[in-house]
C-alpha positions in Angstrom: 85.5 -64.1 171.7 85.7 -60.4 171.8 83.8 -58.3 174.3 81.4 -57.2 172.4 80.0 -60.5 171.8 80.3 -61.1 175.5 78.0 -57.5 175.2 75.6 -58.8 173.9 75.6 -62.2 175.6 75.0 -60.7 179.1 72.4 -58.2 177.4 70.6 -61.0 176.1 70.7 -62.8 179.6 69.6 -59.8 181.6 66.6 -59.8 179.3 65.5 -63.5 178.5 66.1 -64.4 182.6 63.0 -62.0 183.4 61.0 -63.1 180.7 61.9 -67.1 181.6 60.5 -66.1 185.4 57.3 -64.8 184.4 54.3 -67.8 184.8 53.1 -68.7 181.9 52.6 -71.9 179.4 55.8 -73.4 179.8 55.8 -72.7 183.8 52.9 -74.5 184.0 53.0 -77.1 181.3 56.4 -78.5 183.7 55.4 -78.1 187.0 52.3 -79.6 186.9 54.0 -82.6 184.5 56.4 -82.8 188.2 53.0 -82.5 189.7 50.8 -84.5 188.6 52.7 -87.4 187.1 56.6 -88.0 188.2 60.0 -86.1 188.1 61.0 -88.1 185.0 57.8 -86.3 183.4 58.5 -82.5 184.4 62.2 -83.6 183.1 60.7 -84.1 180.3 58.7 -81.6 179.5 61.4 -79.0 180.9 64.1 -80.8 178.2 61.0 -80.0 175.3 60.1 -76.6 177.0 64.7 -76.4 176.1 64.5 -77.7 172.7 61.2 -75.0 171.6 63.7 -72.2 172.8 66.6 -73.3 170.9 64.9 -74.2 167.7 62.9 -70.9 168.0 66.4 -69.2 169.1 67.6 -71.0 165.8 64.9 -69.7 163.6 65.8 -66.4 164.8 69.5 -66.3 164.5 69.0 -67.7 160.9 66.7 -64.6 160.4 63.6 -66.2 160.7 62.2 -64.1 163.2 62.5 -60.9 161.4 60.5 -62.9 158.5 58.0 -63.9 161.1 57.7 -60.7 162.5 56.1 -58.8 158.9 55.1 -61.9 157.3 51.1 -61.2 158.5 48.9 -63.8 157.4 51.6 -66.7 158.6 51.5 -64.8 161.5 48.2 -64.7 162.1 48.2 -68.7 160.8 49.8 -69.3 163.1 48.9 -67.6 166.0 45.5 -69.1 165.5 46.6 -72.8 165.7 48.9 -71.9 169.1 45.7 -70.3 170.8 43.2 -73.4 169.9 46.1 -75.7 171.0 46.3 -73.6 174.5 42.4 -73.7 174.4 42.4 -77.4 174.2 44.8 -77.8 177.0 43.2 -75.6 179.7 40.0 -77.6 178.6 42.0 -80.7 179.5 43.2 -79.0 182.4 40.0 -78.4 183.8 38.1 -81.7 183.7 41.4 -83.2 185.4 40.0 -80.7 188.6 37.2 -82.1 188.6 37.8 -85.5 189.2 38.7 -85.9 193.0 43.0 -87.6 193.7 43.1 -91.1 194.7 44.2 -91.8 198.2 46.2 -94.8 199.3 46.8 -98.2 197.7 44.4 -96.2 194.4 47.3 -93.1 194.2 50.2 -95.7 194.5 48.5 -97.8 191.4 48.4 -94.2 190.2 51.7 -93.2 189.9 53.1 -96.2 189.0 51.1 -96.4 185.8 52.2 -93.2 185.3 55.9 -93.4 185.6 54.9 -96.1 182.7 53.3 -93.4 180.3 55.0 -92.6 177.7 57.8 -89.7 178.6 58.4 -89.0 174.9 54.7 -87.7 175.0 55.6 -85.2 177.8 58.6 -84.3 175.6 56.2 -83.8 173.0 53.6 -81.6 175.6 56.2 -79.6 176.4 58.1 -78.9 173.1 54.9 -78.4 171.3 53.7 -75.5 174.3 56.7 -74.0 173.8 55.9 -73.5 170.0 52.4 -72.4 170.1 53.7 -70.0 173.4 53.2 -66.0 172.4 55.3 -64.5 174.9 58.4 -67.2 173.2 57.1 -66.5 169.9 57.1 -62.6 170.0 60.4 -62.5 172.5 62.6 -64.9 169.8 61.1 -62.7 166.6 61.3 -60.0 168.1 63.9 -59.2 171.0 66.3 -62.1 170.3 66.2 -60.9 166.3 67.1 -57.3 167.3 69.6 -58.1 169.7 71.5 -59.8 167.0 70.5 -57.7 164.3 71.2 -58.6 160.6 75.1 -58.5 160.6 75.8 -60.7 163.0 78.4 -63.5 162.2 77.5 -66.9 162.2 79.8 -67.7 165.6 77.9 -65.1 167.5 74.6 -66.5 166.3 75.3 -69.8 167.6 76.7 -68.4 170.9 73.1 -67.0 171.2 71.9 -70.1 170.5 74.2 -72.0 173.3 73.0 -69.4 175.8 69.1 -69.6 174.7 69.9 -73.1 175.2 72.0 -73.2 178.7 69.1 -70.8 180.3 66.4 -72.9 179.1 67.2 -75.7 180.4 68.9 -74.9 183.6 65.6 -73.0 184.5 63.2 -75.7 183.2 64.5 -78.3 185.2 65.0 -76.3 188.6 61.8 -76.0 188.1 60.9 -80.0 187.7 62.9 -81.0 190.8 61.4 -78.3 192.3 57.9 -79.6 192.0 59.0 -83.3 192.9 59.3 -82.1 196.6 57.6 -84.0 198.9 57.0 -80.5 200.8 55.4 -79.1 197.7 53.6 -82.1 196.7 52.0 -82.1 200.2 51.0 -78.5 199.5 49.8 -79.0 195.7 48.0 -82.4 197.3 45.8 -79.7 199.3 45.5 -77.0 196.8 45.0 -79.3 193.9 41.3 -78.4 192.3 42.2 -74.5 192.8 45.4 -74.7 191.3 44.6 -76.8 188.5 41.3 -74.4 187.6 43.6 -71.7 188.2 46.5 -72.6 186.1 43.1 -73.9 182.8 42.1 -70.4 183.2 45.3 -68.7 182.8 46.5 -70.6 180.1 42.7 -70.8 178.3 43.0 -66.2 179.0 46.7 -67.2 177.0 45.0 -69.1 174.0 41.8 -66.9 174.0 44.2 -63.3 173.7 46.3 -65.8 170.9 42.9 -66.1 169.0 41.9 -62.7 169.3 45.1 -60.7 168.3 45.3 -62.7 165.3 41.3 -62.4 164.2 41.6 -59.2 164.8 45.3 -58.8 163.3 47.5 -57.7 165.7 
């Protein structure tokens, strides 16, 4: 690859990694799946989130990102739907916080049942969470598309999409692994109710902001 291509990819990583590190719906979806279900489900959710990032990057690389940035009505409808989904997710997590965690044999049975739950459903949840994530939509339709520009060769666009995939899958798989460690799970068990409610409020806040901005035409 040319030096200019490497410079673009380095710039892309420099702006994307901080965006990944800021906790948001994607972070919360992966960590909750790892903590409340199992490592396998956390990994599936992480792969779903990474697939969403790759899809959004692919659309932006093909020019849909810049198009979406100027398609007011379509963007508002997408924002309203995304906000509604995040509010639904926040309500589900809040209801979960009101139930006591199982203990002893009941906990083992719950873990076994969770392990048998649908892994594809966890993947789908990660994918849908990212596709309706306002932070991801803004990043790929503006910053990512702007870095590439209209005249970037297809090889450069493909390299940029591959970079997004590598960064996203590495980060989210690391989260899924970290939050299945025994020490982390023990700390989570002590703070479960507060963390779930905090998660619910954060996701609900994202959803409300997205709906409000869409309704206001922003």
